[in-house]
N, C-alpha and C positions, 0 to 999 in steps of 0.2 A: 354068198351070204352077206347080209348087211352088217356093218360094223356095230359093235356093242360098246357103249360108253358108260363110265362110272364117274360121278361127281361126288367128291368127299368135301362136305361143307356147304351149307345152304344159306350162306349170307347173301348179300346183294349180288356179288359176282356169280357165285355158284348157283343161286336161285335163277338168275337170268339165263344162265347156260342151260339149266334143266328146261326152262320154258321154251327156249329156242330149239333144243333137241326135240321136244314134244311137238312143236309147230311143224318141223320138217319130217316128222314121222320116224325119228330115230329111237331105238331102244336105249333107255338110260336108267341106270341104277343110281340111287342117291342115298347118302348117309349123313346124319348130323346128330350131335349130342343134345341139341335143343328140341324137345318134344313138340313145341309149338310149330317150329319150322317143318318138322317131319309131317305133322298134320296138314300144314299148308300145302305141301307138295305131294300129298298122298295120292291125289287123283291126276297129277300131272306127270310124275315120273312113272316109268314102267314098273319099278319096284323101289320102295324106299324103306329104310330101317332106322331105328333110333339106336345110336351107339357112337362110341368114340373111335375115330379112325386110327388112333394109336394102339388100339387093341388088336394085336396081330391075329389072335385066334378067331376073333369076330370077322376079320377080313377074310381069313381062310374059309370060314363057314359060309361066308357070302359068295364064295367062288371068285374072288377078286382077280385071280390068275387068268380067268377065262375071258376077261374083258380086253378088247383091242386097245383101248386107251383109257387111262384113268387121269382125272383132273383133280389136283389137290388145290382147293380154292380158298383156304383160310390163310392168306398171306400175311395178315396182321399179326397172327400168332406164330412168330418165327420158329420158336422151339418145336411147336407141334408140327409145323409144315416140314421141318428138317427130319424129325423123327419118323413121320409118316412116309416121307420119301425114302428113307433108309429101309423101312419095313417093306415097302412096295418093290424096291430094288432087290432086296434079299429074296422076296417071294417070286421073282422072275417076271414081273409085269412087263408086257411088251413095250408100251409107250407110257411115259409118265410126264404129264404137263403140270407145272406147279406155278402158282401165283406168288410173286415176290414183292416185298414192300420196299426194297432198297437194292443198290448195286452190290453191297456186301452180301446181302441175303442171296442175291442171284448167283454170285460167284460160289458160295457154299453149295447151293443146290446143284449147280453144274458139276461140281467136283464129286458129289455123292451119287450121281446117276440120273438126275432129271433129264429127260429127253429134250424138253423145251421149257424155258422159263418165261412166264408171262408177267409183264408189268403194265397192266391196263391203262393206268393214268399216264404213264410215259408214252406208251404207244399211241394213245389217242391224242395227246398233246403234239406229238411229232406229226401225226396225220393232219391235224388241224392247221399246224404252222405251215406245212408245205402247201396246203390248199389255199390258205389266206395270202401267202407270199407270192403265189403264182397268178398270172393273168388268165391262164388257160387250163390249169389243172382243175378238174371237177372233183376227182377223188384220188386218193393216194394210199396204196397198200404196200407196206414194207414186207418184203420177202426174206430179207436177210439184212445184215449190217450194211451191205454195199449195194444191194439190188432191190428194186421196187417195181410195182406195176401201177400205172396211172391211167386215168380216164382224162382225155384231153380234147378240148373243143377244136374242131376243124375251122380254121379262119378263112377269110376270103383269099388269102395268099395261096393256099393249097387246094381250095375248092376247084374241082374240074380236073385235077391232076391224077394220074394213076399211081398206084403204090410203087411200081417200077420207076416212074419218073421222079418220085420223091427220093428214092435210093437211100432210105433212112439207115439201113444197116451199114452201108459203106461210109456214108457221110458222118453219121453220129454214133454208130456202134450200138444202136438199140433196134428193137423189132416191133412192128405193128402186128399184133396177133389177133385183133378183132375190131369190128366196127359196130357201134350201136346206131341204128338207123330206123326212124319211125317206130320206136319201141321194140324193134327186133334186133337180135344179135347175130351178126355175120361172123362166123369163125372160119379158120383155115383160109384167110384171105390170100389172093394170088396177086401177082404183079399187074394183071390186067384190071383189077378192081379199081374203080374211079371214085375219088372222094366227092361227096355231094354236100350241098349246103346243109348245115345243122347236124352233120355227122359228128359222132363222138368216137375218137380213136382210142383203142386200148393198146397201150405201149408198154413194153417191158425192157428193162436194161439196168445198167449201173446208174446210181443216183445222179452222179455228176454229168453223165451223158444224157440222161433224160432232161435235166435242166438246160443243158446246152442245146438240145433239140427244141425245147420250148422257146428259148431265146432267139435261136437263129433259123429254125426250120419251119415254124408255123407262124 
């Protein structure tokens, strides 16, 4: 069965989420107390209702417990996001992702049961900073506080070498998990795979080790 998602709050962040879920063909339920926003996403969300996410009875009637993941997207309203998260936790929702507006807000959400806290501005700023500060990083995706996945240009230094010859795991403590080549993605790379000109390596590991590989390995 495909995952079913719910987005509570159709502001800029929540609205874009609904649009992206729609684009990839995922089922998404949406709710907002702004009738104009409800009308805007009426033909985009799988189902959308007008209502306050702090209304526990309304959430129960909407079957919120049945969704695989619920996103609380109104991070600017700290009180509302906290109360909604508490309600969702009490109702036994499986996964609750909540947008936070500050570190303090994030800490509170983590304590009351949020599965994951999202800080879009901070996350995007970190992603951009890593990309701009690096000579070879094309993209940077944070997986946790300590680990990330990067897309890294293959330089002339490593072109023609095999994955085994690079010995990235033993030398730098990170792993090449894929290669973009001529618009195709090669996954499950083996030691015999050879790096070609213009390849883009997909590398995963601890942040400090990824940067060490970038400085010394490529």
